[in-house]
C-alpha positions in Angstrom: -47.1 73.5 -85.1 -43.4 72.4 -85.4 -42.4 75.1 -82.9 -44.8 73.6 -80.3 -43.5 70.0 -81.0 -39.8 71.2 -80.6 -40.7 72.9 -77.4 -42.3 69.8 -76.0 -39.4 67.7 -77.1 -36.9 69.9 -75.4 -38.9 70.1 -72.1 -37.1 67.8 -69.6 -39.3 68.5 -66.5 -41.3 65.3 -67.0 -38.2 63.2 -67.4 -36.7 64.7 -64.2 -40.0 63.9 -62.3 -39.9 60.3 -63.6 -36.3 59.9 -62.4 -37.1 61.2 -59.0 -40.0 58.8 -58.8 -37.8 55.9 -59.7 -35.3 56.9 -57.1 -38.0 57.1 -54.5 -39.4 53.7 -55.5 -35.9 52.1 -55.2 -35.4 53.6 -51.7 -38.8 52.4 -50.7 -38.1 48.8 -51.8 -34.7 48.9 -50.0 -36.4 50.1 -46.8 -39.1 47.5 -47.0 -36.6 44.7 -47.3 -34.4 46.1 -44.5 -37.4 46.5 -42.2 -38.7 43.0 -42.9 -35.3 41.6 -42.0 -35.1 43.7 -38.8 -38.7 42.8 -37.9 -37.9 39.1 -38.1 -34.8 39.5 -35.9 -36.7 41.5 -33.3 -39.5 38.9 -33.3 -36.9 36.2 -32.5 -35.2 38.3 -29.8 -38.5 39.1 -28.1 -39.4 35.4 -28.2 -36.2 34.6 -26.4 -36.9 37.3 -23.8 -40.4 36.0 -23.3 -39.1 32.4 -22.8 -36.5 33.7 -20.3 -39.1 35.7 -18.3 -41.5 32.7 -18.2 -38.8 30.3 -17.1 -37.6 32.8 -14.4 -41.1 33.1 -13.1 -41.3 29.3 -12.6 -38.1 29.1 -10.6 -38.4 28.6 -6.8 -37.6 31.6 -4.7 -34.3 31.2 -2.9 
């Protein structure tokens, strides 16, 4: 019984898997934050382009 408990205690595969999972979660959180910021900036830029195109369409031909 003690042999089995010592073997389980020395096994580090589960700890490594948890570490990789935590790293993946941190990367995902960073990506989500960056993409939300980028998405807001793109939304603003496309709004400006839309306004410019609408305004240019209303200008008299000359």
